[in-house]
Gaussian input, Z-matrix of N, CA and C with variables (Angstrom, degrees):
# hf/3-21g

backbone

0 1
 N
 C     1     B1
 C     2     B2     1     A1
 N     3     B3     2     A2     1     D1
 C     4     B4     3     A3     2     D2
 C     5     B5     4     A4     3     D3
 N     6     B6     5     A5     4     D4
 C     7     B7     6     A6     5     D5
 C     8     B8     7     A7     6     D6
 N     9     B9     8     A8     7     D7
 C    10    B10     9     A9     8     D8
 C    11    B11    10    A10     9     D9
 N    12    B12    11    A11    10    D10
 C    13    B13    12    A12    11    D11
 C    14    B14    13    A13    12    D12
 N    15    B15    14    A14    13    D13
 C    16    B16    15    A15    14    D14
 C    17    B17    16    A16    15    D15
 N    18    B18    17    A17    16    D16
 C    19    B19    18    A18    17    D17
 C    20    B20    19    A19    18    D18
 N    21    B21    20    A20    19    D19
 C    22    B22    21    A21    20    D20
 C    23    B23    22    A22    21    D21
 N    24    B24    23    A23    22    D22
 C    25    B25    24    A24    23    D23
 C    26    B26    25    A25    24    D24
 N    27    B27    26    A26    25    D25
 C    28    B28    27    A27    26    D26
 C    29    B29    28    A28    27    D27
 N    30    B30    29    A29    28    D28
 C    31    B31    30    A30    29    D29
 C    32    B32    31    A31    30    D30
 N    33    B33    32    A32    31    D31
 C    34    B34    33    A33    32    D32
 C    35    B35    34    A34    33    D33
 N    36    B36    35    A35    34    D34
 C    37    B37    36    A36    35    D35
 C    38    B38    37    A37    36    D36
 N    39    B39    38    A38    37    D37
 C    40    B40    39    A39    38    D38
 C    41    B41    40    A40    39    D39
 N    42    B42    41    A41    40    D40
 C    43    B43    42    A42    41    D41
 C    44    B44    43    A43    42    D42
 N    45    B45    44    A44    43    D43
 C    46    B46    45    A45    44    D44
 C    47    B47    46    A46    45    D45
 N    48    B48    47    A47    46    D46
 C    49    B49    48    A48    47    D47
 C    50    B50    49    A49    48    D48
 N    51    B51    50    A50    49    D49
 C    52    B52    51    A51    50    D50
 C    53    B53    52    A52    51    D51
 N    54    B54    53    A53    52    D52
 C    55    B55    54    A54    53    D53
 C    56    B56    55    A55    54    D54
 N    57    B57    56    A56    55    D55
 C    58    B58    57    A57    56    D56
 C    59    B59    58    A58    57    D57
 N    60    B60    59    A59    58    D58
 C    61    B61    60    A60    59    D59
 C    62    B62    61    A61    60    D60
 N    63    B63    62    A62    61    D61
 C    64    B64    63    A63    62    D62
 C    65    B65    64    A64    63    D63
 N    66    B66    65    A65    64    D64
 C    67    B67    66    A66    65    D65
 C    68    B68    67    A67    66    D66
 N    69    B69    68    A68    67    D67
 C    70    B70    69    A69    68    D68
 C    71    B71    70    A70    69    D69
 N    72    B72    71    A71    70    D70
 C    73    B73    72    A72    71    D71
 C    74    B74    73    A73    72    D72
 N    75    B75    74    A74    73    D73
 C    76    B76    75    A75    74    D74
 C    77    B77    76    A76    75    D75
 N    78    B78    77    A77    76    D76
 C    79    B79    78    A78    77    D77
 C    80    B80    79    A79    78    D78
 N    81    B81    80    A80    79    D79
 C    82    B82    81    A81    80    D80
 C    83    B83    82    A82    81    D81
 N    84    B84    83    A83    82    D82
 C    85    B85    84    A84    83    D83
 C    86    B86    85    A85    84    D84
 N    87    B87    86    A86    85    D85
 C    88    B88    87    A87    86    D86
 C    89    B89    88    A88    87    D87
 N    90    B90    89    A89    88    D88
 C    91    B91    90    A90    89    D89
 C    92    B92    91    A91    90    D90
 N    93    B93    92    A92    91    D91
 C    94    B94    93    A93    92    D92
 C    95    B95    94    A94    93    D93
 N    96    B96    95    A95    94    D94
 C    97    B97    96    A96    95    D95
 C    98    B98    97    A97    96    D96
 N    99    B99    98    A98    97    D97
 C   100   B100    99    A99    98    D98
 C   101   B101   100   A100    99    D99
 N   102   B102   101   A101   100   D100
 C   103   B103   102   A102   101   D101
 C   104   B104   103   A103   102   D102
 N   105   B105   104   A104   103   D103
 C   106   B106   105   A105   104   D104
 C   107   B107   106   A106   105   D105
 N   108   B108   107   A107   106   D106
 C   109   B109   108   A108   107   D107
 C   110   B110   109   A109   108   D108
 N   111   B111   110   A110   109   D109
 C   112   B112   111   A111   110   D110
 C   113   B113   112   A112   111   D111
 N   114   B114   113   A113   112   D112
 C   115   B115   114   A114   113   D113
 C   116   B116   115   A115   114   D114
 N   117   B117   116   A116   115   D115
 C   118   B118   117   A117   116   D116
 C   119   B119   118   A118   117   D117
 N   120   B120   119   A119   118   D118
 C   121   B121   120   A120   119   D119
 C   122   B122   121   A121   120   D120
 N   123   B123   122   A122   121   D121
 C   124   B124   123   A123   122   D122
 C   125   B125   124   A124   123   D123
 N   126   B126   125   A125   124   D124
 C   127   B127   126   A126   125   D125
 C   128   B128   127   A127   126   D126
 N   129   B129   128   A128   127   D127
 C   130   B130   129   A129   128   D128
 C   131   B131   130   A130   129   D129
 N   132   B132   131   A131   130   D130
 C   133   B133   132   A132   131   D131
 C   134   B134   133   A133   132   D132
 N   135   B135   134   A134   133   D133
 C   136   B136   135   A135   134   D134
 C   137   B137   136   A136   135   D135
 N   138   B138   137   A137   136   D136
 C   139   B139   138   A138   137   D137
 C   140   B140   139   A139   138   D138
 N   141   B141   140   A140   139   D139
 C   142   B142   141   A141   140   D140
 C   143   B143   142   A142   141   D141
 N   144   B144   143   A143   142   D142
 C   145   B145   144   A144   143   D143
 C   146   B146   145   A145   144   D144
 N   147   B147   146   A146   145   D145
 C   148   B148   147   A147   146   D146
 C   149   B149   148   A148   147   D147
 N   150   B150   149   A149   148   D148
 C   151   B151   150   A150   149   D149
 C   152   B152   151   A151   150   D150
 N   153   B153   152   A152   151   D151
 C   154   B154   153   A153   152   D152
 C   155   B155   154   A154   153   D153
 N   156   B156   155   A155   154   D154
 C   157   B157   156   A156   155   D155
 C   158   B158   157   A157   156   D156
 N   159   B159   158   A158   157   D157
 C   160   B160   159   A159   158   D158
 C   161   B161   160   A160   159   D159
 N   162   B162   161   A161   160   D160
 C   163   B163   162   A162   161   D161
 C   164   B164   163   A163   162   D162
 N   165   B165   164   A164   163   D163
 C   166   B166   165   A165   164   D164
 C   167   B167   166   A166   165   D165
 N   168   B168   167   A167   166   D166
 C   169   B169   168   A168   167   D167
 C   170   B170   169   A169   168   D168
 N   171   B171   170   A170   169   D169
 C   172   B172   171   A171   170   D170
 C   173   B173   172   A172   171   D171
 N   174   B174   173   A173   172   D172
 C   175   B175   174   A174   173   D173
 C   176   B176   175   A175   174   D174
 N   177   B177   176   A176   175   D175
 C   178   B178   177   A177   176   D176
 C   179   B179   178   A178   177   D177
 N   180   B180   179   A179   178   D178
 C   181   B181   180   A180   179   D179
 C   182   B182   181   A181   180   D180
 N   183   B183   182   A182   181   D181
 C   184   B184   183   A183   182   D182
 C   185   B185   184   A184   183   D183
 N   186   B186   185   A185   184   D184
 C   187   B187   186   A186   185   D185
 C   188   B188   187   A187   186   D186
 N   189   B189   188   A188   187   D187
 C   190   B190   189   A189   188   D188
 C   191   B191   190   A190   189   D189
 N   192   B192   191   A191   190   D190
 C   193   B193   192   A192   191   D191
 C   194   B194   193   A193   192   D192
 N   195   B195   194   A194   193   D193
 C   196   B196   195   A195   194   D194
 C   197   B197   196   A196   195   D195
 N   198   B198   197   A197   196   D196
 C   199   B199   198   A198   197   D197
 C   200   B200   199   A199   198   D198
 N   201   B201   200   A200   199   D199
 C   202   B202   201   A201   200   D200
 C   203   B203   202   A202   201   D201
 N   204   B204   203   A203   202   D202
 C   205   B205   204   A204   203   D203
 C   206   B206   205   A205   204   D204
 N   207   B207   206   A206   205   D205
 C   208   B208   207   A207   206   D206
 C   209   B209   208   A208   207   D207
 N   210   B210   209   A209   208   D208
 C   211   B211   210   A210   209   D209
 C   212   B212   211   A211   210   D210
 N   213   B213   212   A212   211   D211
 C   214   B214   213   A213   212   D212
 C   215   B215   214   A214   213   D213
 N   216   B216   215   A215   214   D214
 C   217   B217   216   A216   215   D215
 C   218   B218   217   A217   216   D216
 N   219   B219   218   A218   217   D217
 C   220   B220   219   A219   218   D218
 C   221   B221   220   A220   219   D219
 N   222   B222   221   A221   220   D220
 C   223   B223   222   A222   221   D221
 C   224   B224   223   A223   222   D222
 N   225   B225   224   A224   223   D223
 C   226   B226   225   A225   224   D224
 C   227   B227   226   A226   225   D225
 N   228   B228   227   A227   226   D226
 C   229   B229   228   A228   227   D227
 C   230   B230   229   A229   228   D228
 N   231   B231   230   A230   229   D229
 C   232   B232   231   A231   230   D230
 C   233   B233   232   A232   231   D231
 N   234   B234   233   A233   232   D232
 C   235   B235   234   A234   233   D233
 C   236   B236   235   A235   234   D234
 N   237   B237   236   A236   235   D235
 C   238   B238   237   A237   236   D236
 C   239   B239   238   A238   237   D237
 N   240   B240   239   A239   238   D238
 C   241   B241   240   A240   239   D239
 C   242   B242   241   A241   240   D240
 N   243   B243   242   A242   241   D241
 C   244   B244   243   A243   242   D242
 C   245   B245   244   A244   243   D243
 N   246   B246   245   A245   244   D244
 C   247   B247   246   A246   245   D245
 C   248   B248   247   A247   246   D246
 N   249   B249   248   A248   247   D247
 C   250   B250   249   A249   248   D248
 C   251   B251   250   A250   249   D249
 N   252   B252   251   A251   250   D250
 C   253   B253   252   A252   251   D251
 C   254   B254   253   A253   252   D252
 N   255   B255   254   A254   253   D253
 C   256   B256   255   A255   254   D254
 C   257   B257   256   A256   255   D255
 N   258   B258   257   A257   256   D256
 C   259   B259   258   A258   257   D257
 C   260   B260   259   A259   258   D258
 N   261   B261   260   A260   259   D259
 C   262   B262   261   A261   260   D260
 C   263   B263   262   A262   261   D261
 N   264   B264   263   A263   262   D262
 C   265   B265   264   A264   263   D263
 C   266   B266   265   A265   264   D264
 N   267   B267   266   A266   265   D265
 C   268   B268   267   A267   266   D266
 C   269   B269   268   A268   267   D267
 N   270   B270   269   A269   268   D268
 C   271   B271   270   A270   269   D269
 C   272   B272   271   A271   270   D270
 N   273   B273   272   A272   271   D271
 C   274   B274   273   A273   272   D272
 C   275   B275   274   A274   273   D273
 N   276   B276   275   A275   274   D274
 C   277   B277   276   A276   275   D275
 C   278   B278   277   A277   276   D276
 N   279   B279   278   A278   277   D277
 C   280   B280   279   A279   278   D278
 C   281   B281   280   A280   279   D279
 N   282   B282   281   A281   280   D280
 C   283   B283   282   A282   281   D281
 C   284   B284   283   A283   282   D282
 N   285   B285   284   A284   283   D283
 C   286   B286   285   A285   284   D284
 C   287   B287   286   A286   285   D285

   B1=1.4799
   B2=1.4519
   B3=1.3692
   B4=1.4414
   B5=1.4967
   B6=1.2582
   B7=1.5475
   B8=1.5243
   B9=1.1450
   B10=1.4208
   B11=1.6328
   B12=1.4022
   B13=1.4174
   B14=1.4920
   B15=1.3050
   B16=1.5213
   B17=1.5386
   B18=1.2759
   B19=1.4227
   B20=1.4819
   B21=1.3715
   B22=1.3644
   B23=1.4761
   B24=1.5175
   B25=1.4426
   B26=1.5015
   B27=1.4214
   B28=1.3046
   B29=1.5132
   B30=1.2605
   B31=1.5897
   B32=1.5590
   B33=1.2587
   B34=1.4783
   B35=1.5696
   B36=1.3673
   B37=1.4900
   B38=1.3481
   B39=1.4484
   B40=1.4720
   B41=1.5526
   B42=1.3400
   B43=1.2822
   B44=1.6774
   B45=1.2954
   B46=1.4545
   B47=1.6279
   B48=1.2862
   B49=1.5149
   B50=1.4786
   B51=1.3403
   B52=1.3562
   B53=1.5038
   B54=1.2939
   B55=1.4459
   B56=1.5836
   B57=1.2073
   B58=1.5351
   B59=1.3955
   B60=1.1660
   B61=1.4730
   B62=1.4352
   B63=1.4464
   B64=1.4373
   B65=1.6245
   B66=1.3580
   B67=1.4462
   B68=1.3850
   B69=1.3915
   B70=1.3587
   B71=1.5363
   B72=1.3525
   B73=1.4747
   B74=1.5351
   B75=1.3478
   B76=1.5497
   B77=1.4465
   B78=1.2870
   B79=1.4304
   B80=1.4676
   B81=1.3464
   B82=1.5097
   B83=1.3888
   B84=1.3421
   B85=1.4410
   B86=1.5911
   B87=1.3383
   B88=1.3372
   B89=1.5568
   B90=1.3165
   B91=1.4653
   B92=1.5638
   B93=1.2931
   B94=1.4323
   B95=1.5060
   B96=1.4112
   B97=1.3119
   B98=1.4860
   B99=1.3007
   B100=1.3435
   B101=1.5136
   B102=1.3091
   B103=1.5144
   B104=1.4817
   B105=1.2511
   B106=1.5361
   B107=1.4415
   B108=1.4092
   B109=1.4640
   B110=1.6187
   B111=1.3910
   B112=1.3384
   B113=1.6412
   B114=1.2863
   B115=1.4832
   B116=1.4934
   B117=1.2795
   B118=1.3791
   B119=1.6738
   B120=1.2933
   B121=1.3961
   B122=1.4664
   B123=1.4529
   B124=1.3911
   B125=1.5296
   B126=1.3505
   B127=1.4232
   B128=1.6388
   B129=1.3569
   B130=1.4503
   B131=1.6230
   B132=1.2486
   B133=1.5402
   B134=1.4835
   B135=1.3062
   B136=1.4660
   B137=1.6315
   B138=1.2118
   B139=1.4027
   B140=1.5075
   B141=1.3006
   B142=1.4758
   B143=1.5271
   B144=1.3873
   B145=1.3656
   B146=1.5849
   B147=1.2431
   B148=1.5706
   B149=1.4701
   B150=1.3186
   B151=1.4050
   B152=1.6295
   B153=1.3308
   B154=1.5313
   B155=1.4431
   B156=1.3738
   B157=1.3008
   B158=1.7172
   B159=1.2671
   B160=1.4787
   B161=1.5455
   B162=1.4257
   B163=1.2966
   B164=1.7052
   B165=1.3277
   B166=1.3818
   B167=1.5850
   B168=1.3645
   B169=1.4389
   B170=1.6388
   B171=1.3012
   B172=1.4733
   B173=1.3779
   B174=1.4288
   B175=1.4505
   B176=1.5450
   B177=1.3681
   B178=1.3911
   B179=1.4854
   B180=1.3283
   B181=1.3977
   B182=1.5029
   B183=1.2715
   B184=1.4771
   B185=1.4247
   B186=1.3232
   B187=1.4892
   B188=1.5947
   B189=1.3449
   B190=1.3909
   B191=1.5524
   B192=1.3579
   B193=1.3938
   B194=1.4316
   B195=1.3741
   B196=1.3666
   B197=1.6183
   B198=1.3725
   B199=1.3436
   B200=1.6722
   B201=1.3730
   B202=1.4050
   B203=1.5167
   B204=1.3567
   B205=1.5144
   B206=1.5865
   B207=1.2657
   B208=1.4572
   B209=1.5387
   B210=1.2657
   B211=1.4594
   B212=1.5149
   B213=1.3757
   B214=1.4254
   B215=1.5650
   B216=1.3418
   B217=1.3821
   B218=1.4745
   B219=1.3180
   B220=1.4611
   B221=1.6199
   B222=1.3070
   B223=1.4671
   B224=1.6759
   B225=1.3314
   B226=1.3806
   B227=1.5361
   B228=1.3177
   B229=1.4192
   B230=1.7087
   B231=1.2857
   B232=1.4375
   B233=1.6588
   B234=1.2541
   B235=1.5433
   B236=1.5393
   B237=1.1681
   B238=1.5287
   B239=1.5282
   B240=1.3016
   B241=1.4911
   B242=1.4657
   B243=1.2427
   B244=1.5516
   B245=1.5156
   B246=1.2817
   B247=1.5780
   B248=1.4626
   B249=1.3366
   B250=1.3790
   B251=1.5935
   B252=1.2419
   B253=1.4618
   B254=1.5341
   B255=1.2737
   B256=1.4486
   B257=1.5913
   B258=1.3026
   B259=1.4626
   B260=1.5433
   B261=1.2350
   B262=1.4476
   B263=1.4195
   B264=1.4118
   B265=1.4086
   B266=1.4712
   B267=1.3283
   B268=1.4540
   B269=1.5311
   B270=1.2708
   B271=1.4035
   B272=1.5470
   B273=1.2740
   B274=1.5651
   B275=1.5396
   B276=1.2727
   B277=1.5540
   B278=1.5775
   B279=1.3068
   B280=1.4702
   B281=1.5601
   B282=1.2919
   B283=1.5570
   B284=1.5726
   B285=1.3701
   B286=1.3985
   B287=1.5315
   A1=112.48
   A2=117.03
   A3=117.45
   A4=108.57
   A5=122.71
   A6=121.53
   A7=109.10
   A8=124.83
   A9=133.29
   A10=106.68
   A11=110.52
   A12=120.18
   A13=110.05
   A14=123.99
   A15=123.09
   A16=104.01
   A17=118.68
   A18=118.31
   A19=120.14
   A20=123.30
   A21=122.23
   A22=116.55
   A23=115.71
   A24=121.26
   A25=120.68
   A26=119.53
   A27=121.92
   A28=109.79
   A29=114.67
   A30=122.23
   A31=102.38
   A32=117.60
   A33=112.54
   A34=105.11
   A35=107.32
   A36=117.28
   A37=111.39
   A38=115.80
   A39=118.98
   A40=116.12
   A41=120.03
   A42=117.43
   A43=106.73
   A44=113.53
   A45=118.00
   A46=108.88
   A47=114.15
   A48=116.65
   A49=111.07
   A50=125.68
   A51=129.29
   A52=111.03
   A53=116.67
   A54=122.97
   A55=109.13
   A56=121.73
   A57=129.60
   A58=117.85
   A59=124.85
   A60=127.76
   A61=110.71
   A62=115.07
   A63=114.68
   A64=99.95
   A65=113.62
   A66=127.68
   A67=110.93
   A68=121.05
   A69=122.96
   A70=107.75
   A71=113.28
   A72=119.24
   A73=108.18
   A74=114.09
   A75=120.59
   A76=108.11
   A77=116.11
   A78=120.54
   A79=111.45
   A80=119.82
   A81=125.75
   A82=113.96
   A83=123.51
   A84=122.66
   A85=110.29
   A86=115.38
   A87=127.92
   A88=109.40
   A89=117.86
   A90=123.16
   A91=108.41
   A92=120.60
   A93=125.45
   A94=109.76
   A95=120.70
   A96=121.21
   A97=114.70
   A98=124.34
   A99=127.43
   A100=112.78
   A101=116.63
   A102=116.94
   A103=110.60
   A104=122.29
   A105=120.40
   A106=108.06
   A107=124.17
   A108=126.44
   A109=107.56
   A110=116.43
   A111=123.46
   A112=110.98
   A113=112.06
   A114=119.16
   A115=105.72
   A116=120.40
   A117=121.19
   A118=111.80
   A119=110.46
   A120=118.53
   A121=118.11
   A122=113.82
   A123=118.77
   A124=124.55
   A125=113.67
   A126=118.67
   A127=112.29
   A128=117.77
   A129=117.61
   A130=106.22
   A131=107.41
   A132=108.87
   A133=109.64
   A134=115.79
   A135=122.43
   A136=104.75
   A137=119.30
   A138=127.79
   A139=114.04
   A140=119.18
   A141=121.99
   A142=112.08
   A143=118.97
   A144=120.97
   A145=107.13
   A146=118.49
   A147=127.61
   A148=104.54
   A149=110.09
   A150=115.82
   A151=109.34
   A152=114.33
   A153=117.50
   A154=113.32
   A155=125.49
   A156=124.45
   A157=103.72
   A158=117.59
   A159=118.53
   A160=114.50
   A161=117.27
   A162=120.81
   A163=114.29
   A164=112.32
   A165=119.41
   A166=104.97
   A167=111.20
   A168=117.79
   A169=109.45
   A170=114.50
   A171=121.84
   A172=111.02
   A173=123.25
   A174=124.59
   A175=101.79
   A176=110.10
   A177=121.77
   A178=108.94
   A179=118.52
   A180=122.84
   A181=116.63
   A182=119.96
   A183=122.97
   A184=109.73
   A185=120.31
   A186=119.81
   A187=105.07
   A188=111.55
   A189=122.93
   A190=104.00
   A191=118.03
   A192=120.69
   A193=111.77
   A194=125.72
   A195=123.15
   A196=105.79
   A197=123.29
   A198=133.28
   A199=110.26
   A200=109.48
   A201=116.87
   A202=116.20
   A203=114.73
   A204=120.72
   A205=109.20
   A206=118.25
   A207=121.51
   A208=107.63
   A209=118.40
   A210=126.14
   A211=110.77
   A212=118.08
   A213=128.88
   A214=105.63
   A215=119.68
   A216=122.75
   A217=113.87
   A218=120.01
   A219=126.00
   A220=112.96
   A221=112.66
   A222=115.54
   A223=112.94
   A224=112.27
   A225=118.59
   A226=110.70
   A227=116.30
   A228=119.28
   A229=116.30
   A230=108.72
   A231=118.91
   A232=110.67
   A233=119.01
   A234=115.44
   A235=109.55
   A236=120.21
   A237=120.13
   A238=115.68
   A239=112.49
   A240=114.84
   A241=117.21
   A242=117.75
   A243=124.74
   A244=106.60
   A245=108.39
   A246=118.48
   A247=114.70
   A248=117.87
   A249=118.63
   A250=115.44
   A251=116.17
   A252=120.82
   A253=108.88
   A254=123.20
   A255=127.63
   A256=110.29
   A257=112.84
   A258=113.70
   A259=110.18
   A260=122.70
   A261=127.01
   A262=104.65
   A263=122.66
   A264=122.22
   A265=104.91
   A266=123.23
   A267=122.90
   A268=111.52
   A269=119.86
   A270=126.85
   A271=110.85
   A272=113.68
   A273=117.75
   A274=109.36
   A275=118.44
   A276=118.32
   A277=109.06
   A278=116.52
   A279=119.50
   A280=111.59
   A281=112.49
   A282=115.39
   A283=113.04
   A284=114.49
   A285=119.89
   A286=110.07
   D1=-39.20
   D2=-176.27
   D3=-72.26
   D4=-25.97
   D5=175.37
   D6=-72.56
   D7=-33.91
   D8=-176.26
   D9=-69.72
   D10=-50.51
   D11=177.20
   D12=-68.82
   D13=-32.70
   D14=-178.04
   D15=-69.49
   D16=-47.60
   D17=-175.38
   D18=-89.75
   D19=-14.74
   D20=-174.28
   D21=-123.50
   D22=-19.89
   D23=-177.61
   D24=-87.12
   D25=159.34
   D26=174.90
   D27=-119.23
   D28=121.42
   D29=179.88
   D30=-93.80
   D31=112.30
   D32=-178.48
   D33=-150.21
   D34=-157.88
   D35=-179.31
   D36=-122.02
   D37=142.76
   D38=-177.16
   D39=-81.04
   D40=-9.97
   D41=175.77
   D42=-144.17
   D43=177.76
   D44=-172.43
   D45=-76.50
   D46=-21.43
   D47=-178.66
   D48=-85.94
   D49=4.61
   D50=174.93
   D51=59.02
   D52=47.08
   D53=-175.09
   D54=-108.04
   D55=-17.87
   D56=-174.76
   D57=-124.92
   D58=82.24
   D59=176.68
   D60=-62.41
   D61=146.08
   D62=-173.03
   D63=-156.27
   D64=161.52
   D65=171.44
   D66=-119.03
   D67=121.73
   D68=178.99
   D69=-121.59
   D70=147.94
   D71=-179.00
   D72=-147.42
   D73=136.61
   D74=174.13
   D75=-139.01
   D76=138.56
   D77=174.68
   D78=-168.88
   D79=165.85
   D80=-173.99
   D81=-76.17
   D82=-22.09
   D83=-169.32
   D84=-95.19
   D85=94.36
   D86=-173.55
   D87=-52.02
   D88=-49.67
   D89=-177.50
   D90=-60.41
   D91=-42.69
   D92=-178.89
   D93=-64.07
   D94=-48.70
   D95=-177.42
   D96=-71.90
   D97=-22.79
   D98=172.36
   D99=-74.23
   D100=-30.94
   D101=170.93
   D102=-75.49
   D103=-37.70
   D104=175.97
   D105=-66.93
   D106=-39.96
   D107=178.57
   D108=-54.22
   D109=-50.25
   D110=-177.84
   D111=-54.06
   D112=-47.30
   D113=-171.63
   D114=-74.12
   D115=-19.86
   D116=-178.54
   D117=-91.09
   D118=4.57
   D119=174.60
   D120=124.92
   D121=-16.75
   D122=174.73
   D123=72.50
   D124=3.36
   D125=-177.02
   D126=-93.86
   D127=-17.94
   D128=-178.00
   D129=-84.27
   D130=142.20
   D131=179.24
   D132=-83.65
   D133=147.31
   D134=-177.59
   D135=-94.27
   D136=122.05
   D137=-172.19
   D138=-108.49
   D139=116.44
   D140=174.85
   D141=-70.73
   D142=141.03
   D143=179.31
   D144=-124.46
   D145=96.72
   D146=-179.37
   D147=-74.73
   D148=135.40
   D149=-178.77
   D150=-101.30
   D151=142.84
   D152=177.92
   D153=-65.29
   D154=-32.84
   D155=-176.30
   D156=-87.78
   D157=121.41
   D158=-177.10
   D159=-65.37
   D160=-13.28
   D161=175.33
   D162=-75.25
   D163=-11.96
   D164=-173.93
   D165=-105.42
   D166=131.54
   D167=-174.58
   D168=-77.68
   D169=156.66
   D170=172.98
   D171=-63.26
   D172=141.14
   D173=174.97
   D174=-115.63
   D175=167.78
   D176=178.92
   D177=-132.18
   D178=140.30
   D179=-177.82
   D180=-136.25
   D181=159.54
   D182=163.92
   D183=-156.11
   D184=168.49
   D185=175.94
   D186=-144.18
   D187=148.62
   D188=175.58
   D189=-104.56
   D190=119.22
   D191=-176.53
   D192=-131.88
   D193=-4.70
   D194=-177.60
   D195=-85.20
   D196=134.52
   D197=-161.73
   D198=-50.72
   D199=-57.60
   D200=-179.15
   D201=-60.72
   D202=-38.30
   D203=177.00
   D204=-67.67
   D205=-45.06
   D206=176.10
   D207=-54.19
   D208=-57.39
   D209=-177.36
   D210=-51.20
   D211=-51.17
   D212=-178.91
   D213=-54.07
   D214=-58.35
   D215=-177.00
   D216=-60.83
   D217=-50.45
   D218=177.03
   D219=-53.94
   D220=-39.20
   D221=178.73
   D222=-74.42
   D223=-27.82
   D224=-176.25
   D225=-78.20
   D226=-34.65
   D227=-177.49
   D228=-96.62
   D229=-12.78
   D230=-173.61
   D231=-47.98
   D232=-44.94
   D233=-174.11
   D234=-69.28
   D235=-16.49
   D236=-178.25
   D237=-103.17
   D238=2.66
   D239=176.77
   D240=-83.54
   D241=154.98
   D242=172.90
   D243=-68.00
   D244=168.09
   D245=175.73
   D246=-54.55
   D247=-48.31
   D248=-179.78
   D249=-63.03
   D250=-42.20
   D251=176.32
   D252=-67.52
   D253=-43.00
   D254=176.11
   D255=-50.96
   D256=-42.87
   D257=-176.59
   D258=-73.38
   D259=-33.14
   D260=173.41
   D261=-62.31
   D262=-51.78
   D263=-168.30
   D264=-69.12
   D265=-35.93
   D266=172.58
   D267=-50.46
   D268=-50.70
   D269=-177.46
   D270=-60.74
   D271=-45.83
   D272=175.74
   D273=-64.59
   D274=-41.18
   D275=-174.60
   D276=-68.71
   D277=-31.56
   D278=178.71
   D279=-66.21
   D280=-22.06
   D281=174.74
   D282=-86.13
   D283=-29.45
   D284=-176.36
   D285=-79.93

């Protein structure tokens, strides 16, 4: 899970006031994103994004936005994240 989140996820804020940390992920592999979604707590809905251009593949996304769930996921993957991700995670954890 840490590898997928390191490469595919976005750790950011749900609003401009930086009050609501979240984890967002979007990718083409529906089976992988569903597994990661279950590991992150399983409450977030996986949403398909169909592309208007038939040459582009459908992608799937979900986000973790509930404070305790975000904190649990961030703490679980922190040791395996790279320097840049750990800095972002530190910022988010300071708010939680």
